[in-house]
C-alpha atoms as a printed R data frame, in Angstrom:
    type eleno elety resid chain resno       x       y       z
1   ATOM     1    CA   MET     A     1  12.503  -6.164 -39.418
2   ATOM     2    CA   SER     A     2  12.860  -7.109 -35.532
3   ATOM     3    CA   ALA     A     3  10.317  -8.487 -33.324
4   ATOM     4    CA   ASP     A     4  10.692  -6.786 -29.712
5   ATOM     5    CA   ASN     A     5   9.931  -8.762 -26.534
6   ATOM     6    CA   LYS     A     6   7.099  -6.696 -26.140
7   ATOM     7    CA   HIS     A     7   5.374  -7.672 -29.797
8   ATOM     8    CA   LEU     A     8   6.070 -10.912 -28.831
9   ATOM     9    CA   ALA     A     9   3.948 -10.937 -26.102
10  ATOM    10    CA   ALA     A    10   1.216  -9.176 -27.543
11  ATOM    11    CA   VAL     A    11   0.798 -12.405 -30.158
12  ATOM    12    CA   LEU     A    12   1.488 -14.548 -27.334
13  ATOM    13    CA   LEU     A    13  -1.265 -13.170 -25.248
14  ATOM    14    CA   GLY     A    14  -4.196 -12.758 -28.173
15  ATOM    15    CA   ALA     A    15  -3.198 -16.599 -29.107
16  ATOM    16    CA   ALA     A    16  -3.985 -17.287 -25.636
17  ATOM    17    CA   ALA     A    17  -6.891 -15.145 -25.864
18  ATOM    18    CA   ALA     A    18  -8.255 -16.293 -28.842
19  ATOM    19    CA   PHE     A    19  -7.771 -19.709 -27.615
20  ATOM    20    CA   GLY     A    20  -9.887 -19.264 -24.410
21  ATOM    21    CA   ALA     A    21 -12.660 -17.558 -26.452
22  ATOM    22    CA   TYR     A    22 -12.894 -20.857 -28.695
23  ATOM    23    CA   LYS     A    23 -12.841 -23.061 -26.007
24  ATOM    24    CA   TYR     A    24 -15.485 -20.980 -24.114
25  ATOM    25    CA   SER     A    25 -17.737 -21.241 -26.762
26  ATOM    26    CA   GLN     A    26 -17.390 -24.555 -27.370
27  ATOM    27    CA   MET     A    27 -18.593 -25.267 -23.547
28  ATOM    28    CA   THR     A    28 -22.079 -25.916 -22.704
29  ATOM    29    CA   ASP     A    29 -23.770 -23.564 -20.481
30  ATOM    30    CA   GLU     A    30 -23.911 -26.209 -17.248
31  ATOM    31    CA   GLU     A    31 -20.248 -25.823 -17.999
32  ATOM    32    CA   LYS     A    32 -20.349 -22.305 -18.523
33  ATOM    33    CA   GLN     A    33 -21.839 -21.810 -15.094
34  ATOM    34    CA   LYS     A    34 -19.319 -23.898 -13.040
35  ATOM    35    CA   MET     A    35 -16.675 -22.358 -14.585
36  ATOM    36    CA   ALA     A    36 -17.747 -18.587 -13.488
37  ATOM    37    CA   ASP     A    37 -19.118 -20.172  -9.557
38  ATOM    38    CA   GLY     A    38 -15.389 -21.242  -9.379
39  ATOM    39    CA   ILE     A    39 -13.987 -17.527 -10.496
40  ATOM    40    CA   LYS     A    40 -16.307 -16.159  -8.132
41  ATOM    41    CA   ASP     A    41 -14.711 -18.728  -5.224
42  ATOM    42    CA   LYS     A    42 -11.383 -17.570  -6.167
43  ATOM    43    CA   PHE     A    43 -11.835 -14.239  -6.043
44  ATOM    44    CA   HIS     A    44 -13.936 -14.050  -2.810
45  ATOM    45    CA   LYS     A    45 -11.055 -16.173  -1.661
46  ATOM    46    CA   LEU     A    46  -8.316 -13.993  -2.985
47  ATOM    47    CA   LYS     A    47 -10.086 -10.980  -1.514
48  ATOM    48    CA   ALA     A    48 -10.473 -12.359   1.902
49  ATOM    49    CA   GLU     A    49  -7.075 -13.095   2.052
50  ATOM    50    CA   ALA     A    50  -5.937  -8.979   0.835
51  ATOM    51    CA   GLU     A    51  -8.466  -7.981   3.841
52  ATOM    52    CA   SER     A    52  -6.508  -9.835   6.216
53  ATOM    53    CA   ALA     A    53  -3.039  -9.133   4.818
54  ATOM    54    CA   GLY     A    54  -4.079  -5.073   5.475
55  ATOM    55    CA   ASP     A    55  -4.880  -6.280   9.081
56  ATOM    56    CA   SER     A    56  -1.845  -7.977   9.835
57  ATOM    57    CA   ALA     A    57   0.126  -5.213   8.055
58  ATOM    58    CA   LYS     A    58  -1.515  -2.779  10.385
59  ATOM    59    CA   ASN     A    59  -0.265  -4.642  13.292
60  ATOM    60    CA   TYR     A    60   3.008  -5.200  12.368
61  ATOM    61    CA   PHE     A    61   3.628  -1.891  12.203
62  ATOM    62    CA   GLY     A    62   1.908  -0.810  15.057
63  ATOM    63    CA   ASP     A    63   4.012  -3.573  16.767
64  ATOM    64    CA   LEU     A    64   7.193  -2.390  15.010
65  ATOM    65    CA   LYS     A    65   6.339   1.690  16.275
66  ATOM    66    CA   ASP     A    66   6.003   0.514  19.616
67  ATOM    67    CA   LYS     A    67   9.248  -1.678  19.801
68  ATOM    68    CA   ALA     A    68  10.955   1.503  18.401
69  ATOM    69    CA   ALA     A    69   9.886   3.899  20.476
70  ATOM    70    CA   GLY     A    70  10.919   1.462  23.687
71  ATOM    71    CA   LEU     A    71  14.209   1.266  22.570
72  ATOM    72    CA   LEU     A    72  14.561   5.034  21.754
73  ATOM    73    CA   LYS     A    73  13.124   5.369  25.559
74  ATOM    74    CA   GLU     A    74  15.570   2.594  26.504
75  ATOM    75    CA   HIS     A    75  18.690   4.290  25.422
76  ATOM    76    CA   PHE     A    76  17.767   7.873  25.672
77  ATOM    77    CA   PRO     A    77  15.304   8.225  28.683
78  ATOM    78    CA   ASP     A    78  15.121  12.251  28.196
79  ATOM    79    CA   VAL     A    79  13.823  11.796  24.835
80  ATOM    80    CA   GLU     A    80  10.540  12.802  24.920
81  ATOM    81    CA   LYS     A    81  11.342  16.171  26.788
82  ATOM    82    CA   HIS     A    82  13.602  17.004  23.937
83  ATOM    83    CA   PHE     A    83  10.894  16.273  21.493
84  ATOM    84    CA   GLU     A    84   8.333  18.049  23.533
85  ATOM    85    CA   ASP     A    85  10.618  21.354  23.528
86  ATOM    86    CA   PHE     A    86  11.341  20.941  20.079
87  ATOM    87    CA   PHE     A    87   8.369  20.767  18.532
88  ATOM    88    CA   LYS     A    88   6.380  22.656  20.816
89  ATOM    89    CA   GLY     A    89   9.499  25.280  21.492
90  ATOM    90    CA   SER     A    90  10.357  25.807  24.878
91  ATOM    91    CA   SER     A    91   8.822  28.786  27.496
92  ATOM    92    CA   ASN     A    92  11.706  31.577  27.195
93  ATOM    93    CA   GLU     A    93  11.390  31.414  23.632
94  ATOM    94    CA   THR     A    94  11.368  34.877  21.766
95  ATOM    95    CA   THR     A    95   8.082  35.932  19.811
96  ATOM    96    CA   SER     A    96   8.140  35.501  16.106
97  ATOM    97    CA   THR     A    97   8.949  38.652  14.036
98  ATOM    98    CA   VAL     A    98   7.113  37.586  10.988
99  ATOM    99    CA   ASN     A    99   4.432  39.362  11.198
100 ATOM   100    CA   ALA     A   100   5.564  42.852  12.348
101 ATOM   101    CA   THR     A   101   5.093  46.058  10.471
102 ATOM   102    CA   PRO     A   102   8.687  47.129   8.944
103 ATOM   103    CA   THR     A   103  10.234  50.464  10.512
104 ATOM   104    CA   GLU     A   104  10.661  53.604   7.969
105 ATOM   105    CA   SER     A   105  13.980  54.924   8.288
């Protein structure tokens, strides 16, 4: 019978949880409160860091978009006209026949 990595990880995790529960049960109420306050502080710091990382990511991608648009305009000066023609269609396009009724033969 071989032990898979998942089984070993489960055993180690279970042992760590049991040891943590034992140590927690041996702590005084004052130590428990101090530990809970420490965990709350670490959580709030982590939350603030994650929020600031989200803001900096938005700024980074906004700057990246602006730089890419600038480079595109630099190398292809009439790119806006081409995109407008492509997405909006030029004024001399024929009308679509998708909704037209078929003629009977």
